[in-house]
N, C-alpha and C positions, 0 to 999 in steps of 0.2 A: 684484265690486265693480270696478264699468266705471271709475273715477275710482283708481283703486291706482294704475297707471302712472302715471297725469298727478303725480299728488300726491307720486310719486317723485325725478320728472326737477323738480319746483319745489324739492323737497327741496333737492336736488343743486344747483340754480341759488342756495338759500340760502348752502349752505355753501361755496360759490365765493367769497364774500366774509366770510371770516374776521375781519377788522379792523374793522367793521360789528357783525358778532355780537359782537366780544369789547367793542364799546364798548359795545353796546346792556346789556350786563354790569357792565361795568366805571363804565361813567359814573353809576350810577342809586347805585349803592355810594358811591363820592365824593361825589354829593350826601348821603348818607345820613349820611355822617361828618362833613362840613362842616357841613351842619345841627345834626348831633345838639352837637358840638363847639362850636358857637357858643350855641346853648339854653343851654347849664352855662356859659358865661362872660359871660354880658350878664344884667342885671336883666331879671325876665320873661321869662326865655327858656323858660317850661312850654310855652309854644305849640311850642318844639319836642318833647315829651315823645315819648319811642321810641315807647309804644304805639299813640299817633295819627300819628306821621311816617312809621313802617315800611310801613304801607299806601297812604299818601300818596305814599312814594318806588315803589314796586310799581306804583302808575298810572301813574307817570312814567315808567315801564321800558316798559310798556304800549305808550309813544307811537312805542317803535321798530320795534313789530310792523306799525302803521300804516303808516310809511314804506316797510318793507319789502315788503310788501304793496303799495301803490299803486305802487311804481317796477317790479315785478317785473311787473304787469297791465299797465300800461303800456308798458312795453318789447315786451312779446309783441303789445300793438294795435299799435307805431309796426313791427316786423319781421312784420308779417302773418302771425303765429304763431298767429294765434285764428280767422283768416280761413280756415288751413288744415285747422286743429281743428272748425271747421263742420261737415265733413263727417262727421265723426265720431259713434256713437250718443250722446255726451255732453249730458248736459241740462244746463240752465244749473243747477240743483243739483247737477250732477255736475263743474259748474266751479268753485261755491262750495267744497263740501267739499276737491275738487284743490289747492285755493289757501290754503284757512284750515286743516288740518288740519295740512300741513306746517312752518304756523308755531306752531300752539298747543306743541308739545313747547318751542320757544325760552321764551313768555313764562310754563310750566310751571321751566323754567330759573331766569328772573329772579324769579320769587316765589324760589323756593330759597334765590337768592344773596344777596336781599336781606333776606331772615329773618334766615338763619341771620348775618349781619355783623349785623342787629340786635340780635343775642346777645350780640354783643362790648361794647353800650353801656346794656345792663341789659333789657333785651327778655326773659322771663320765658320758659324752656321748659315746654311743658305742652301738652296736647292742644288746647287752642284754636288753638295755632300750624296743626295739621292742619284744624282749623274752617276758619280764615283762609283757609289754602292751598283748600280746594275754594270758599269763600264767594265766592274774587277769581277761581275761572275763568269767570262770567259776563261779569267786564267784559275779560278778556283776549279771546274770543270779539266782544265788541263794537268793540273797538278792533281788530281782526284786521278785523274787516267795515269797517268803516269803513275801511280801506286798498283795500277791495275797491271801494268805493263809489268814491272819489276815480281811481285808478288806471281805473275804466270811464267818470269823468268828465271828465278832463284827461290831455293829452301828459305824458309823460315826463320833460318840462323845466320843466311847471310843480308836478307832485307835490310836489316838495322844497318849494318855497317853501307853497304851502298847507296841506302837511302839518304843516309848523312852525307858521302861524297856530292849525291844528286841537289843535298839542300846547301851546300857549302858553294856548289858550281852557280844556283842560281842567283843564290843572295850576292857572291863575290861579281857575275858576271852581267846583275842587274844595275850594281854600281849604289848599294843599298849605303855601305860603307864608308865609300870614298867615291869621288864624284869621278867618271872616266873623260871626261873631258880633259884632264890632266894628260893623258894618250890617246888623244886625237890625233889620228892618221897612224898609228901603230898597226899591225896587224892583231895584238890580242883588239885594240877599239872596235878593228871590223867585225871581229869574231863573236864578241858582245853583240853588234848589231845585228849578224844573222841569226842569231836566236834569239830566243820568243822575250826573254825574263827583264830585259834592259827594258821592250816595251811594254810589258805590263806596268813597270814602277813609271815610266815616263806618259801612258795613254792616262792610269790611276791620278799622278800629278796635272796633267793639262787640264781632266774633270773638276778636280778640286779648285784649281785657277780659273775655270771657264774661259779656255783655251781652243773651243770649238775646232777653230781651223788645223791646229796642229794635231788634235785629239784623232779624228780619222785614222790617218796612217798607220798609227801603232796599233789602233782598236784592230783593223782588219788584218796586222799581223800577227798578232794575238789570237784574234779569231780561226785563222787561217792553221795555226798549229795545234791548234784546240780538234780543229774540225781531222785533224790529218794524225794528230795522235789519239784519238775516238777511235778511226778508223783501225790505224795499227794496233790499237788493245783491242779490237772486237777479232780483229785475223789471227793474232798470237794466239789467244782466248779461245778460240776454235780449235786454230791445232793441236795445241797445249789437251782442251776434251779430247780430240780425237787418238793422240797418241797416249794418254789415262785410260783409252780402252781397252789397248792392246796389251 
């Protein structure tokens, strides 16, 4: 496996910044606690029901993986590290896997931490949580791949700002902070359902509640976007590497 050493190097780079890793685990839990308490203390707080809130917070936590991967690739480009690696036998797919796989365990830890925290606020412990864990994995791949695309397209100084915009788009269009049903039939509602983010949140909610029939369409939508993002990232990365050689 040609990318193994490269993936190990990227994992070490990730662990060199334990503060950001801790923040990526702690901030989502803080938001879950805050919204859970808020939902119980205001009339109509059912929009923050834990069965739907927990998958949404997991989606929010994945946004940190986008920033991690984006920063790492952008910094490697700035330091000409990728130019030196271009002489190696690594292919664009190897680079994709080398950057993506080290971040996947972090995404899995984020899911575990969020779902465990949600148990203290009424989430039922059942086999459905394992299903939700599996259902959210394609979403993790999507967010990690989005970071790869950002890192290839933008310099390291711009990744933070553009990544923050992406995070806000993902959370707003997923309907985490407010119910999208309030705008049903509007152009905004249609745009939200054309993008993958609301389907990620709904797929996770369907898995948690055991609504298997409603789960499949949302899951297929997310998996389709994950494949599309992966193919796009490999294409952009290969083009970027050829440009860096010139």
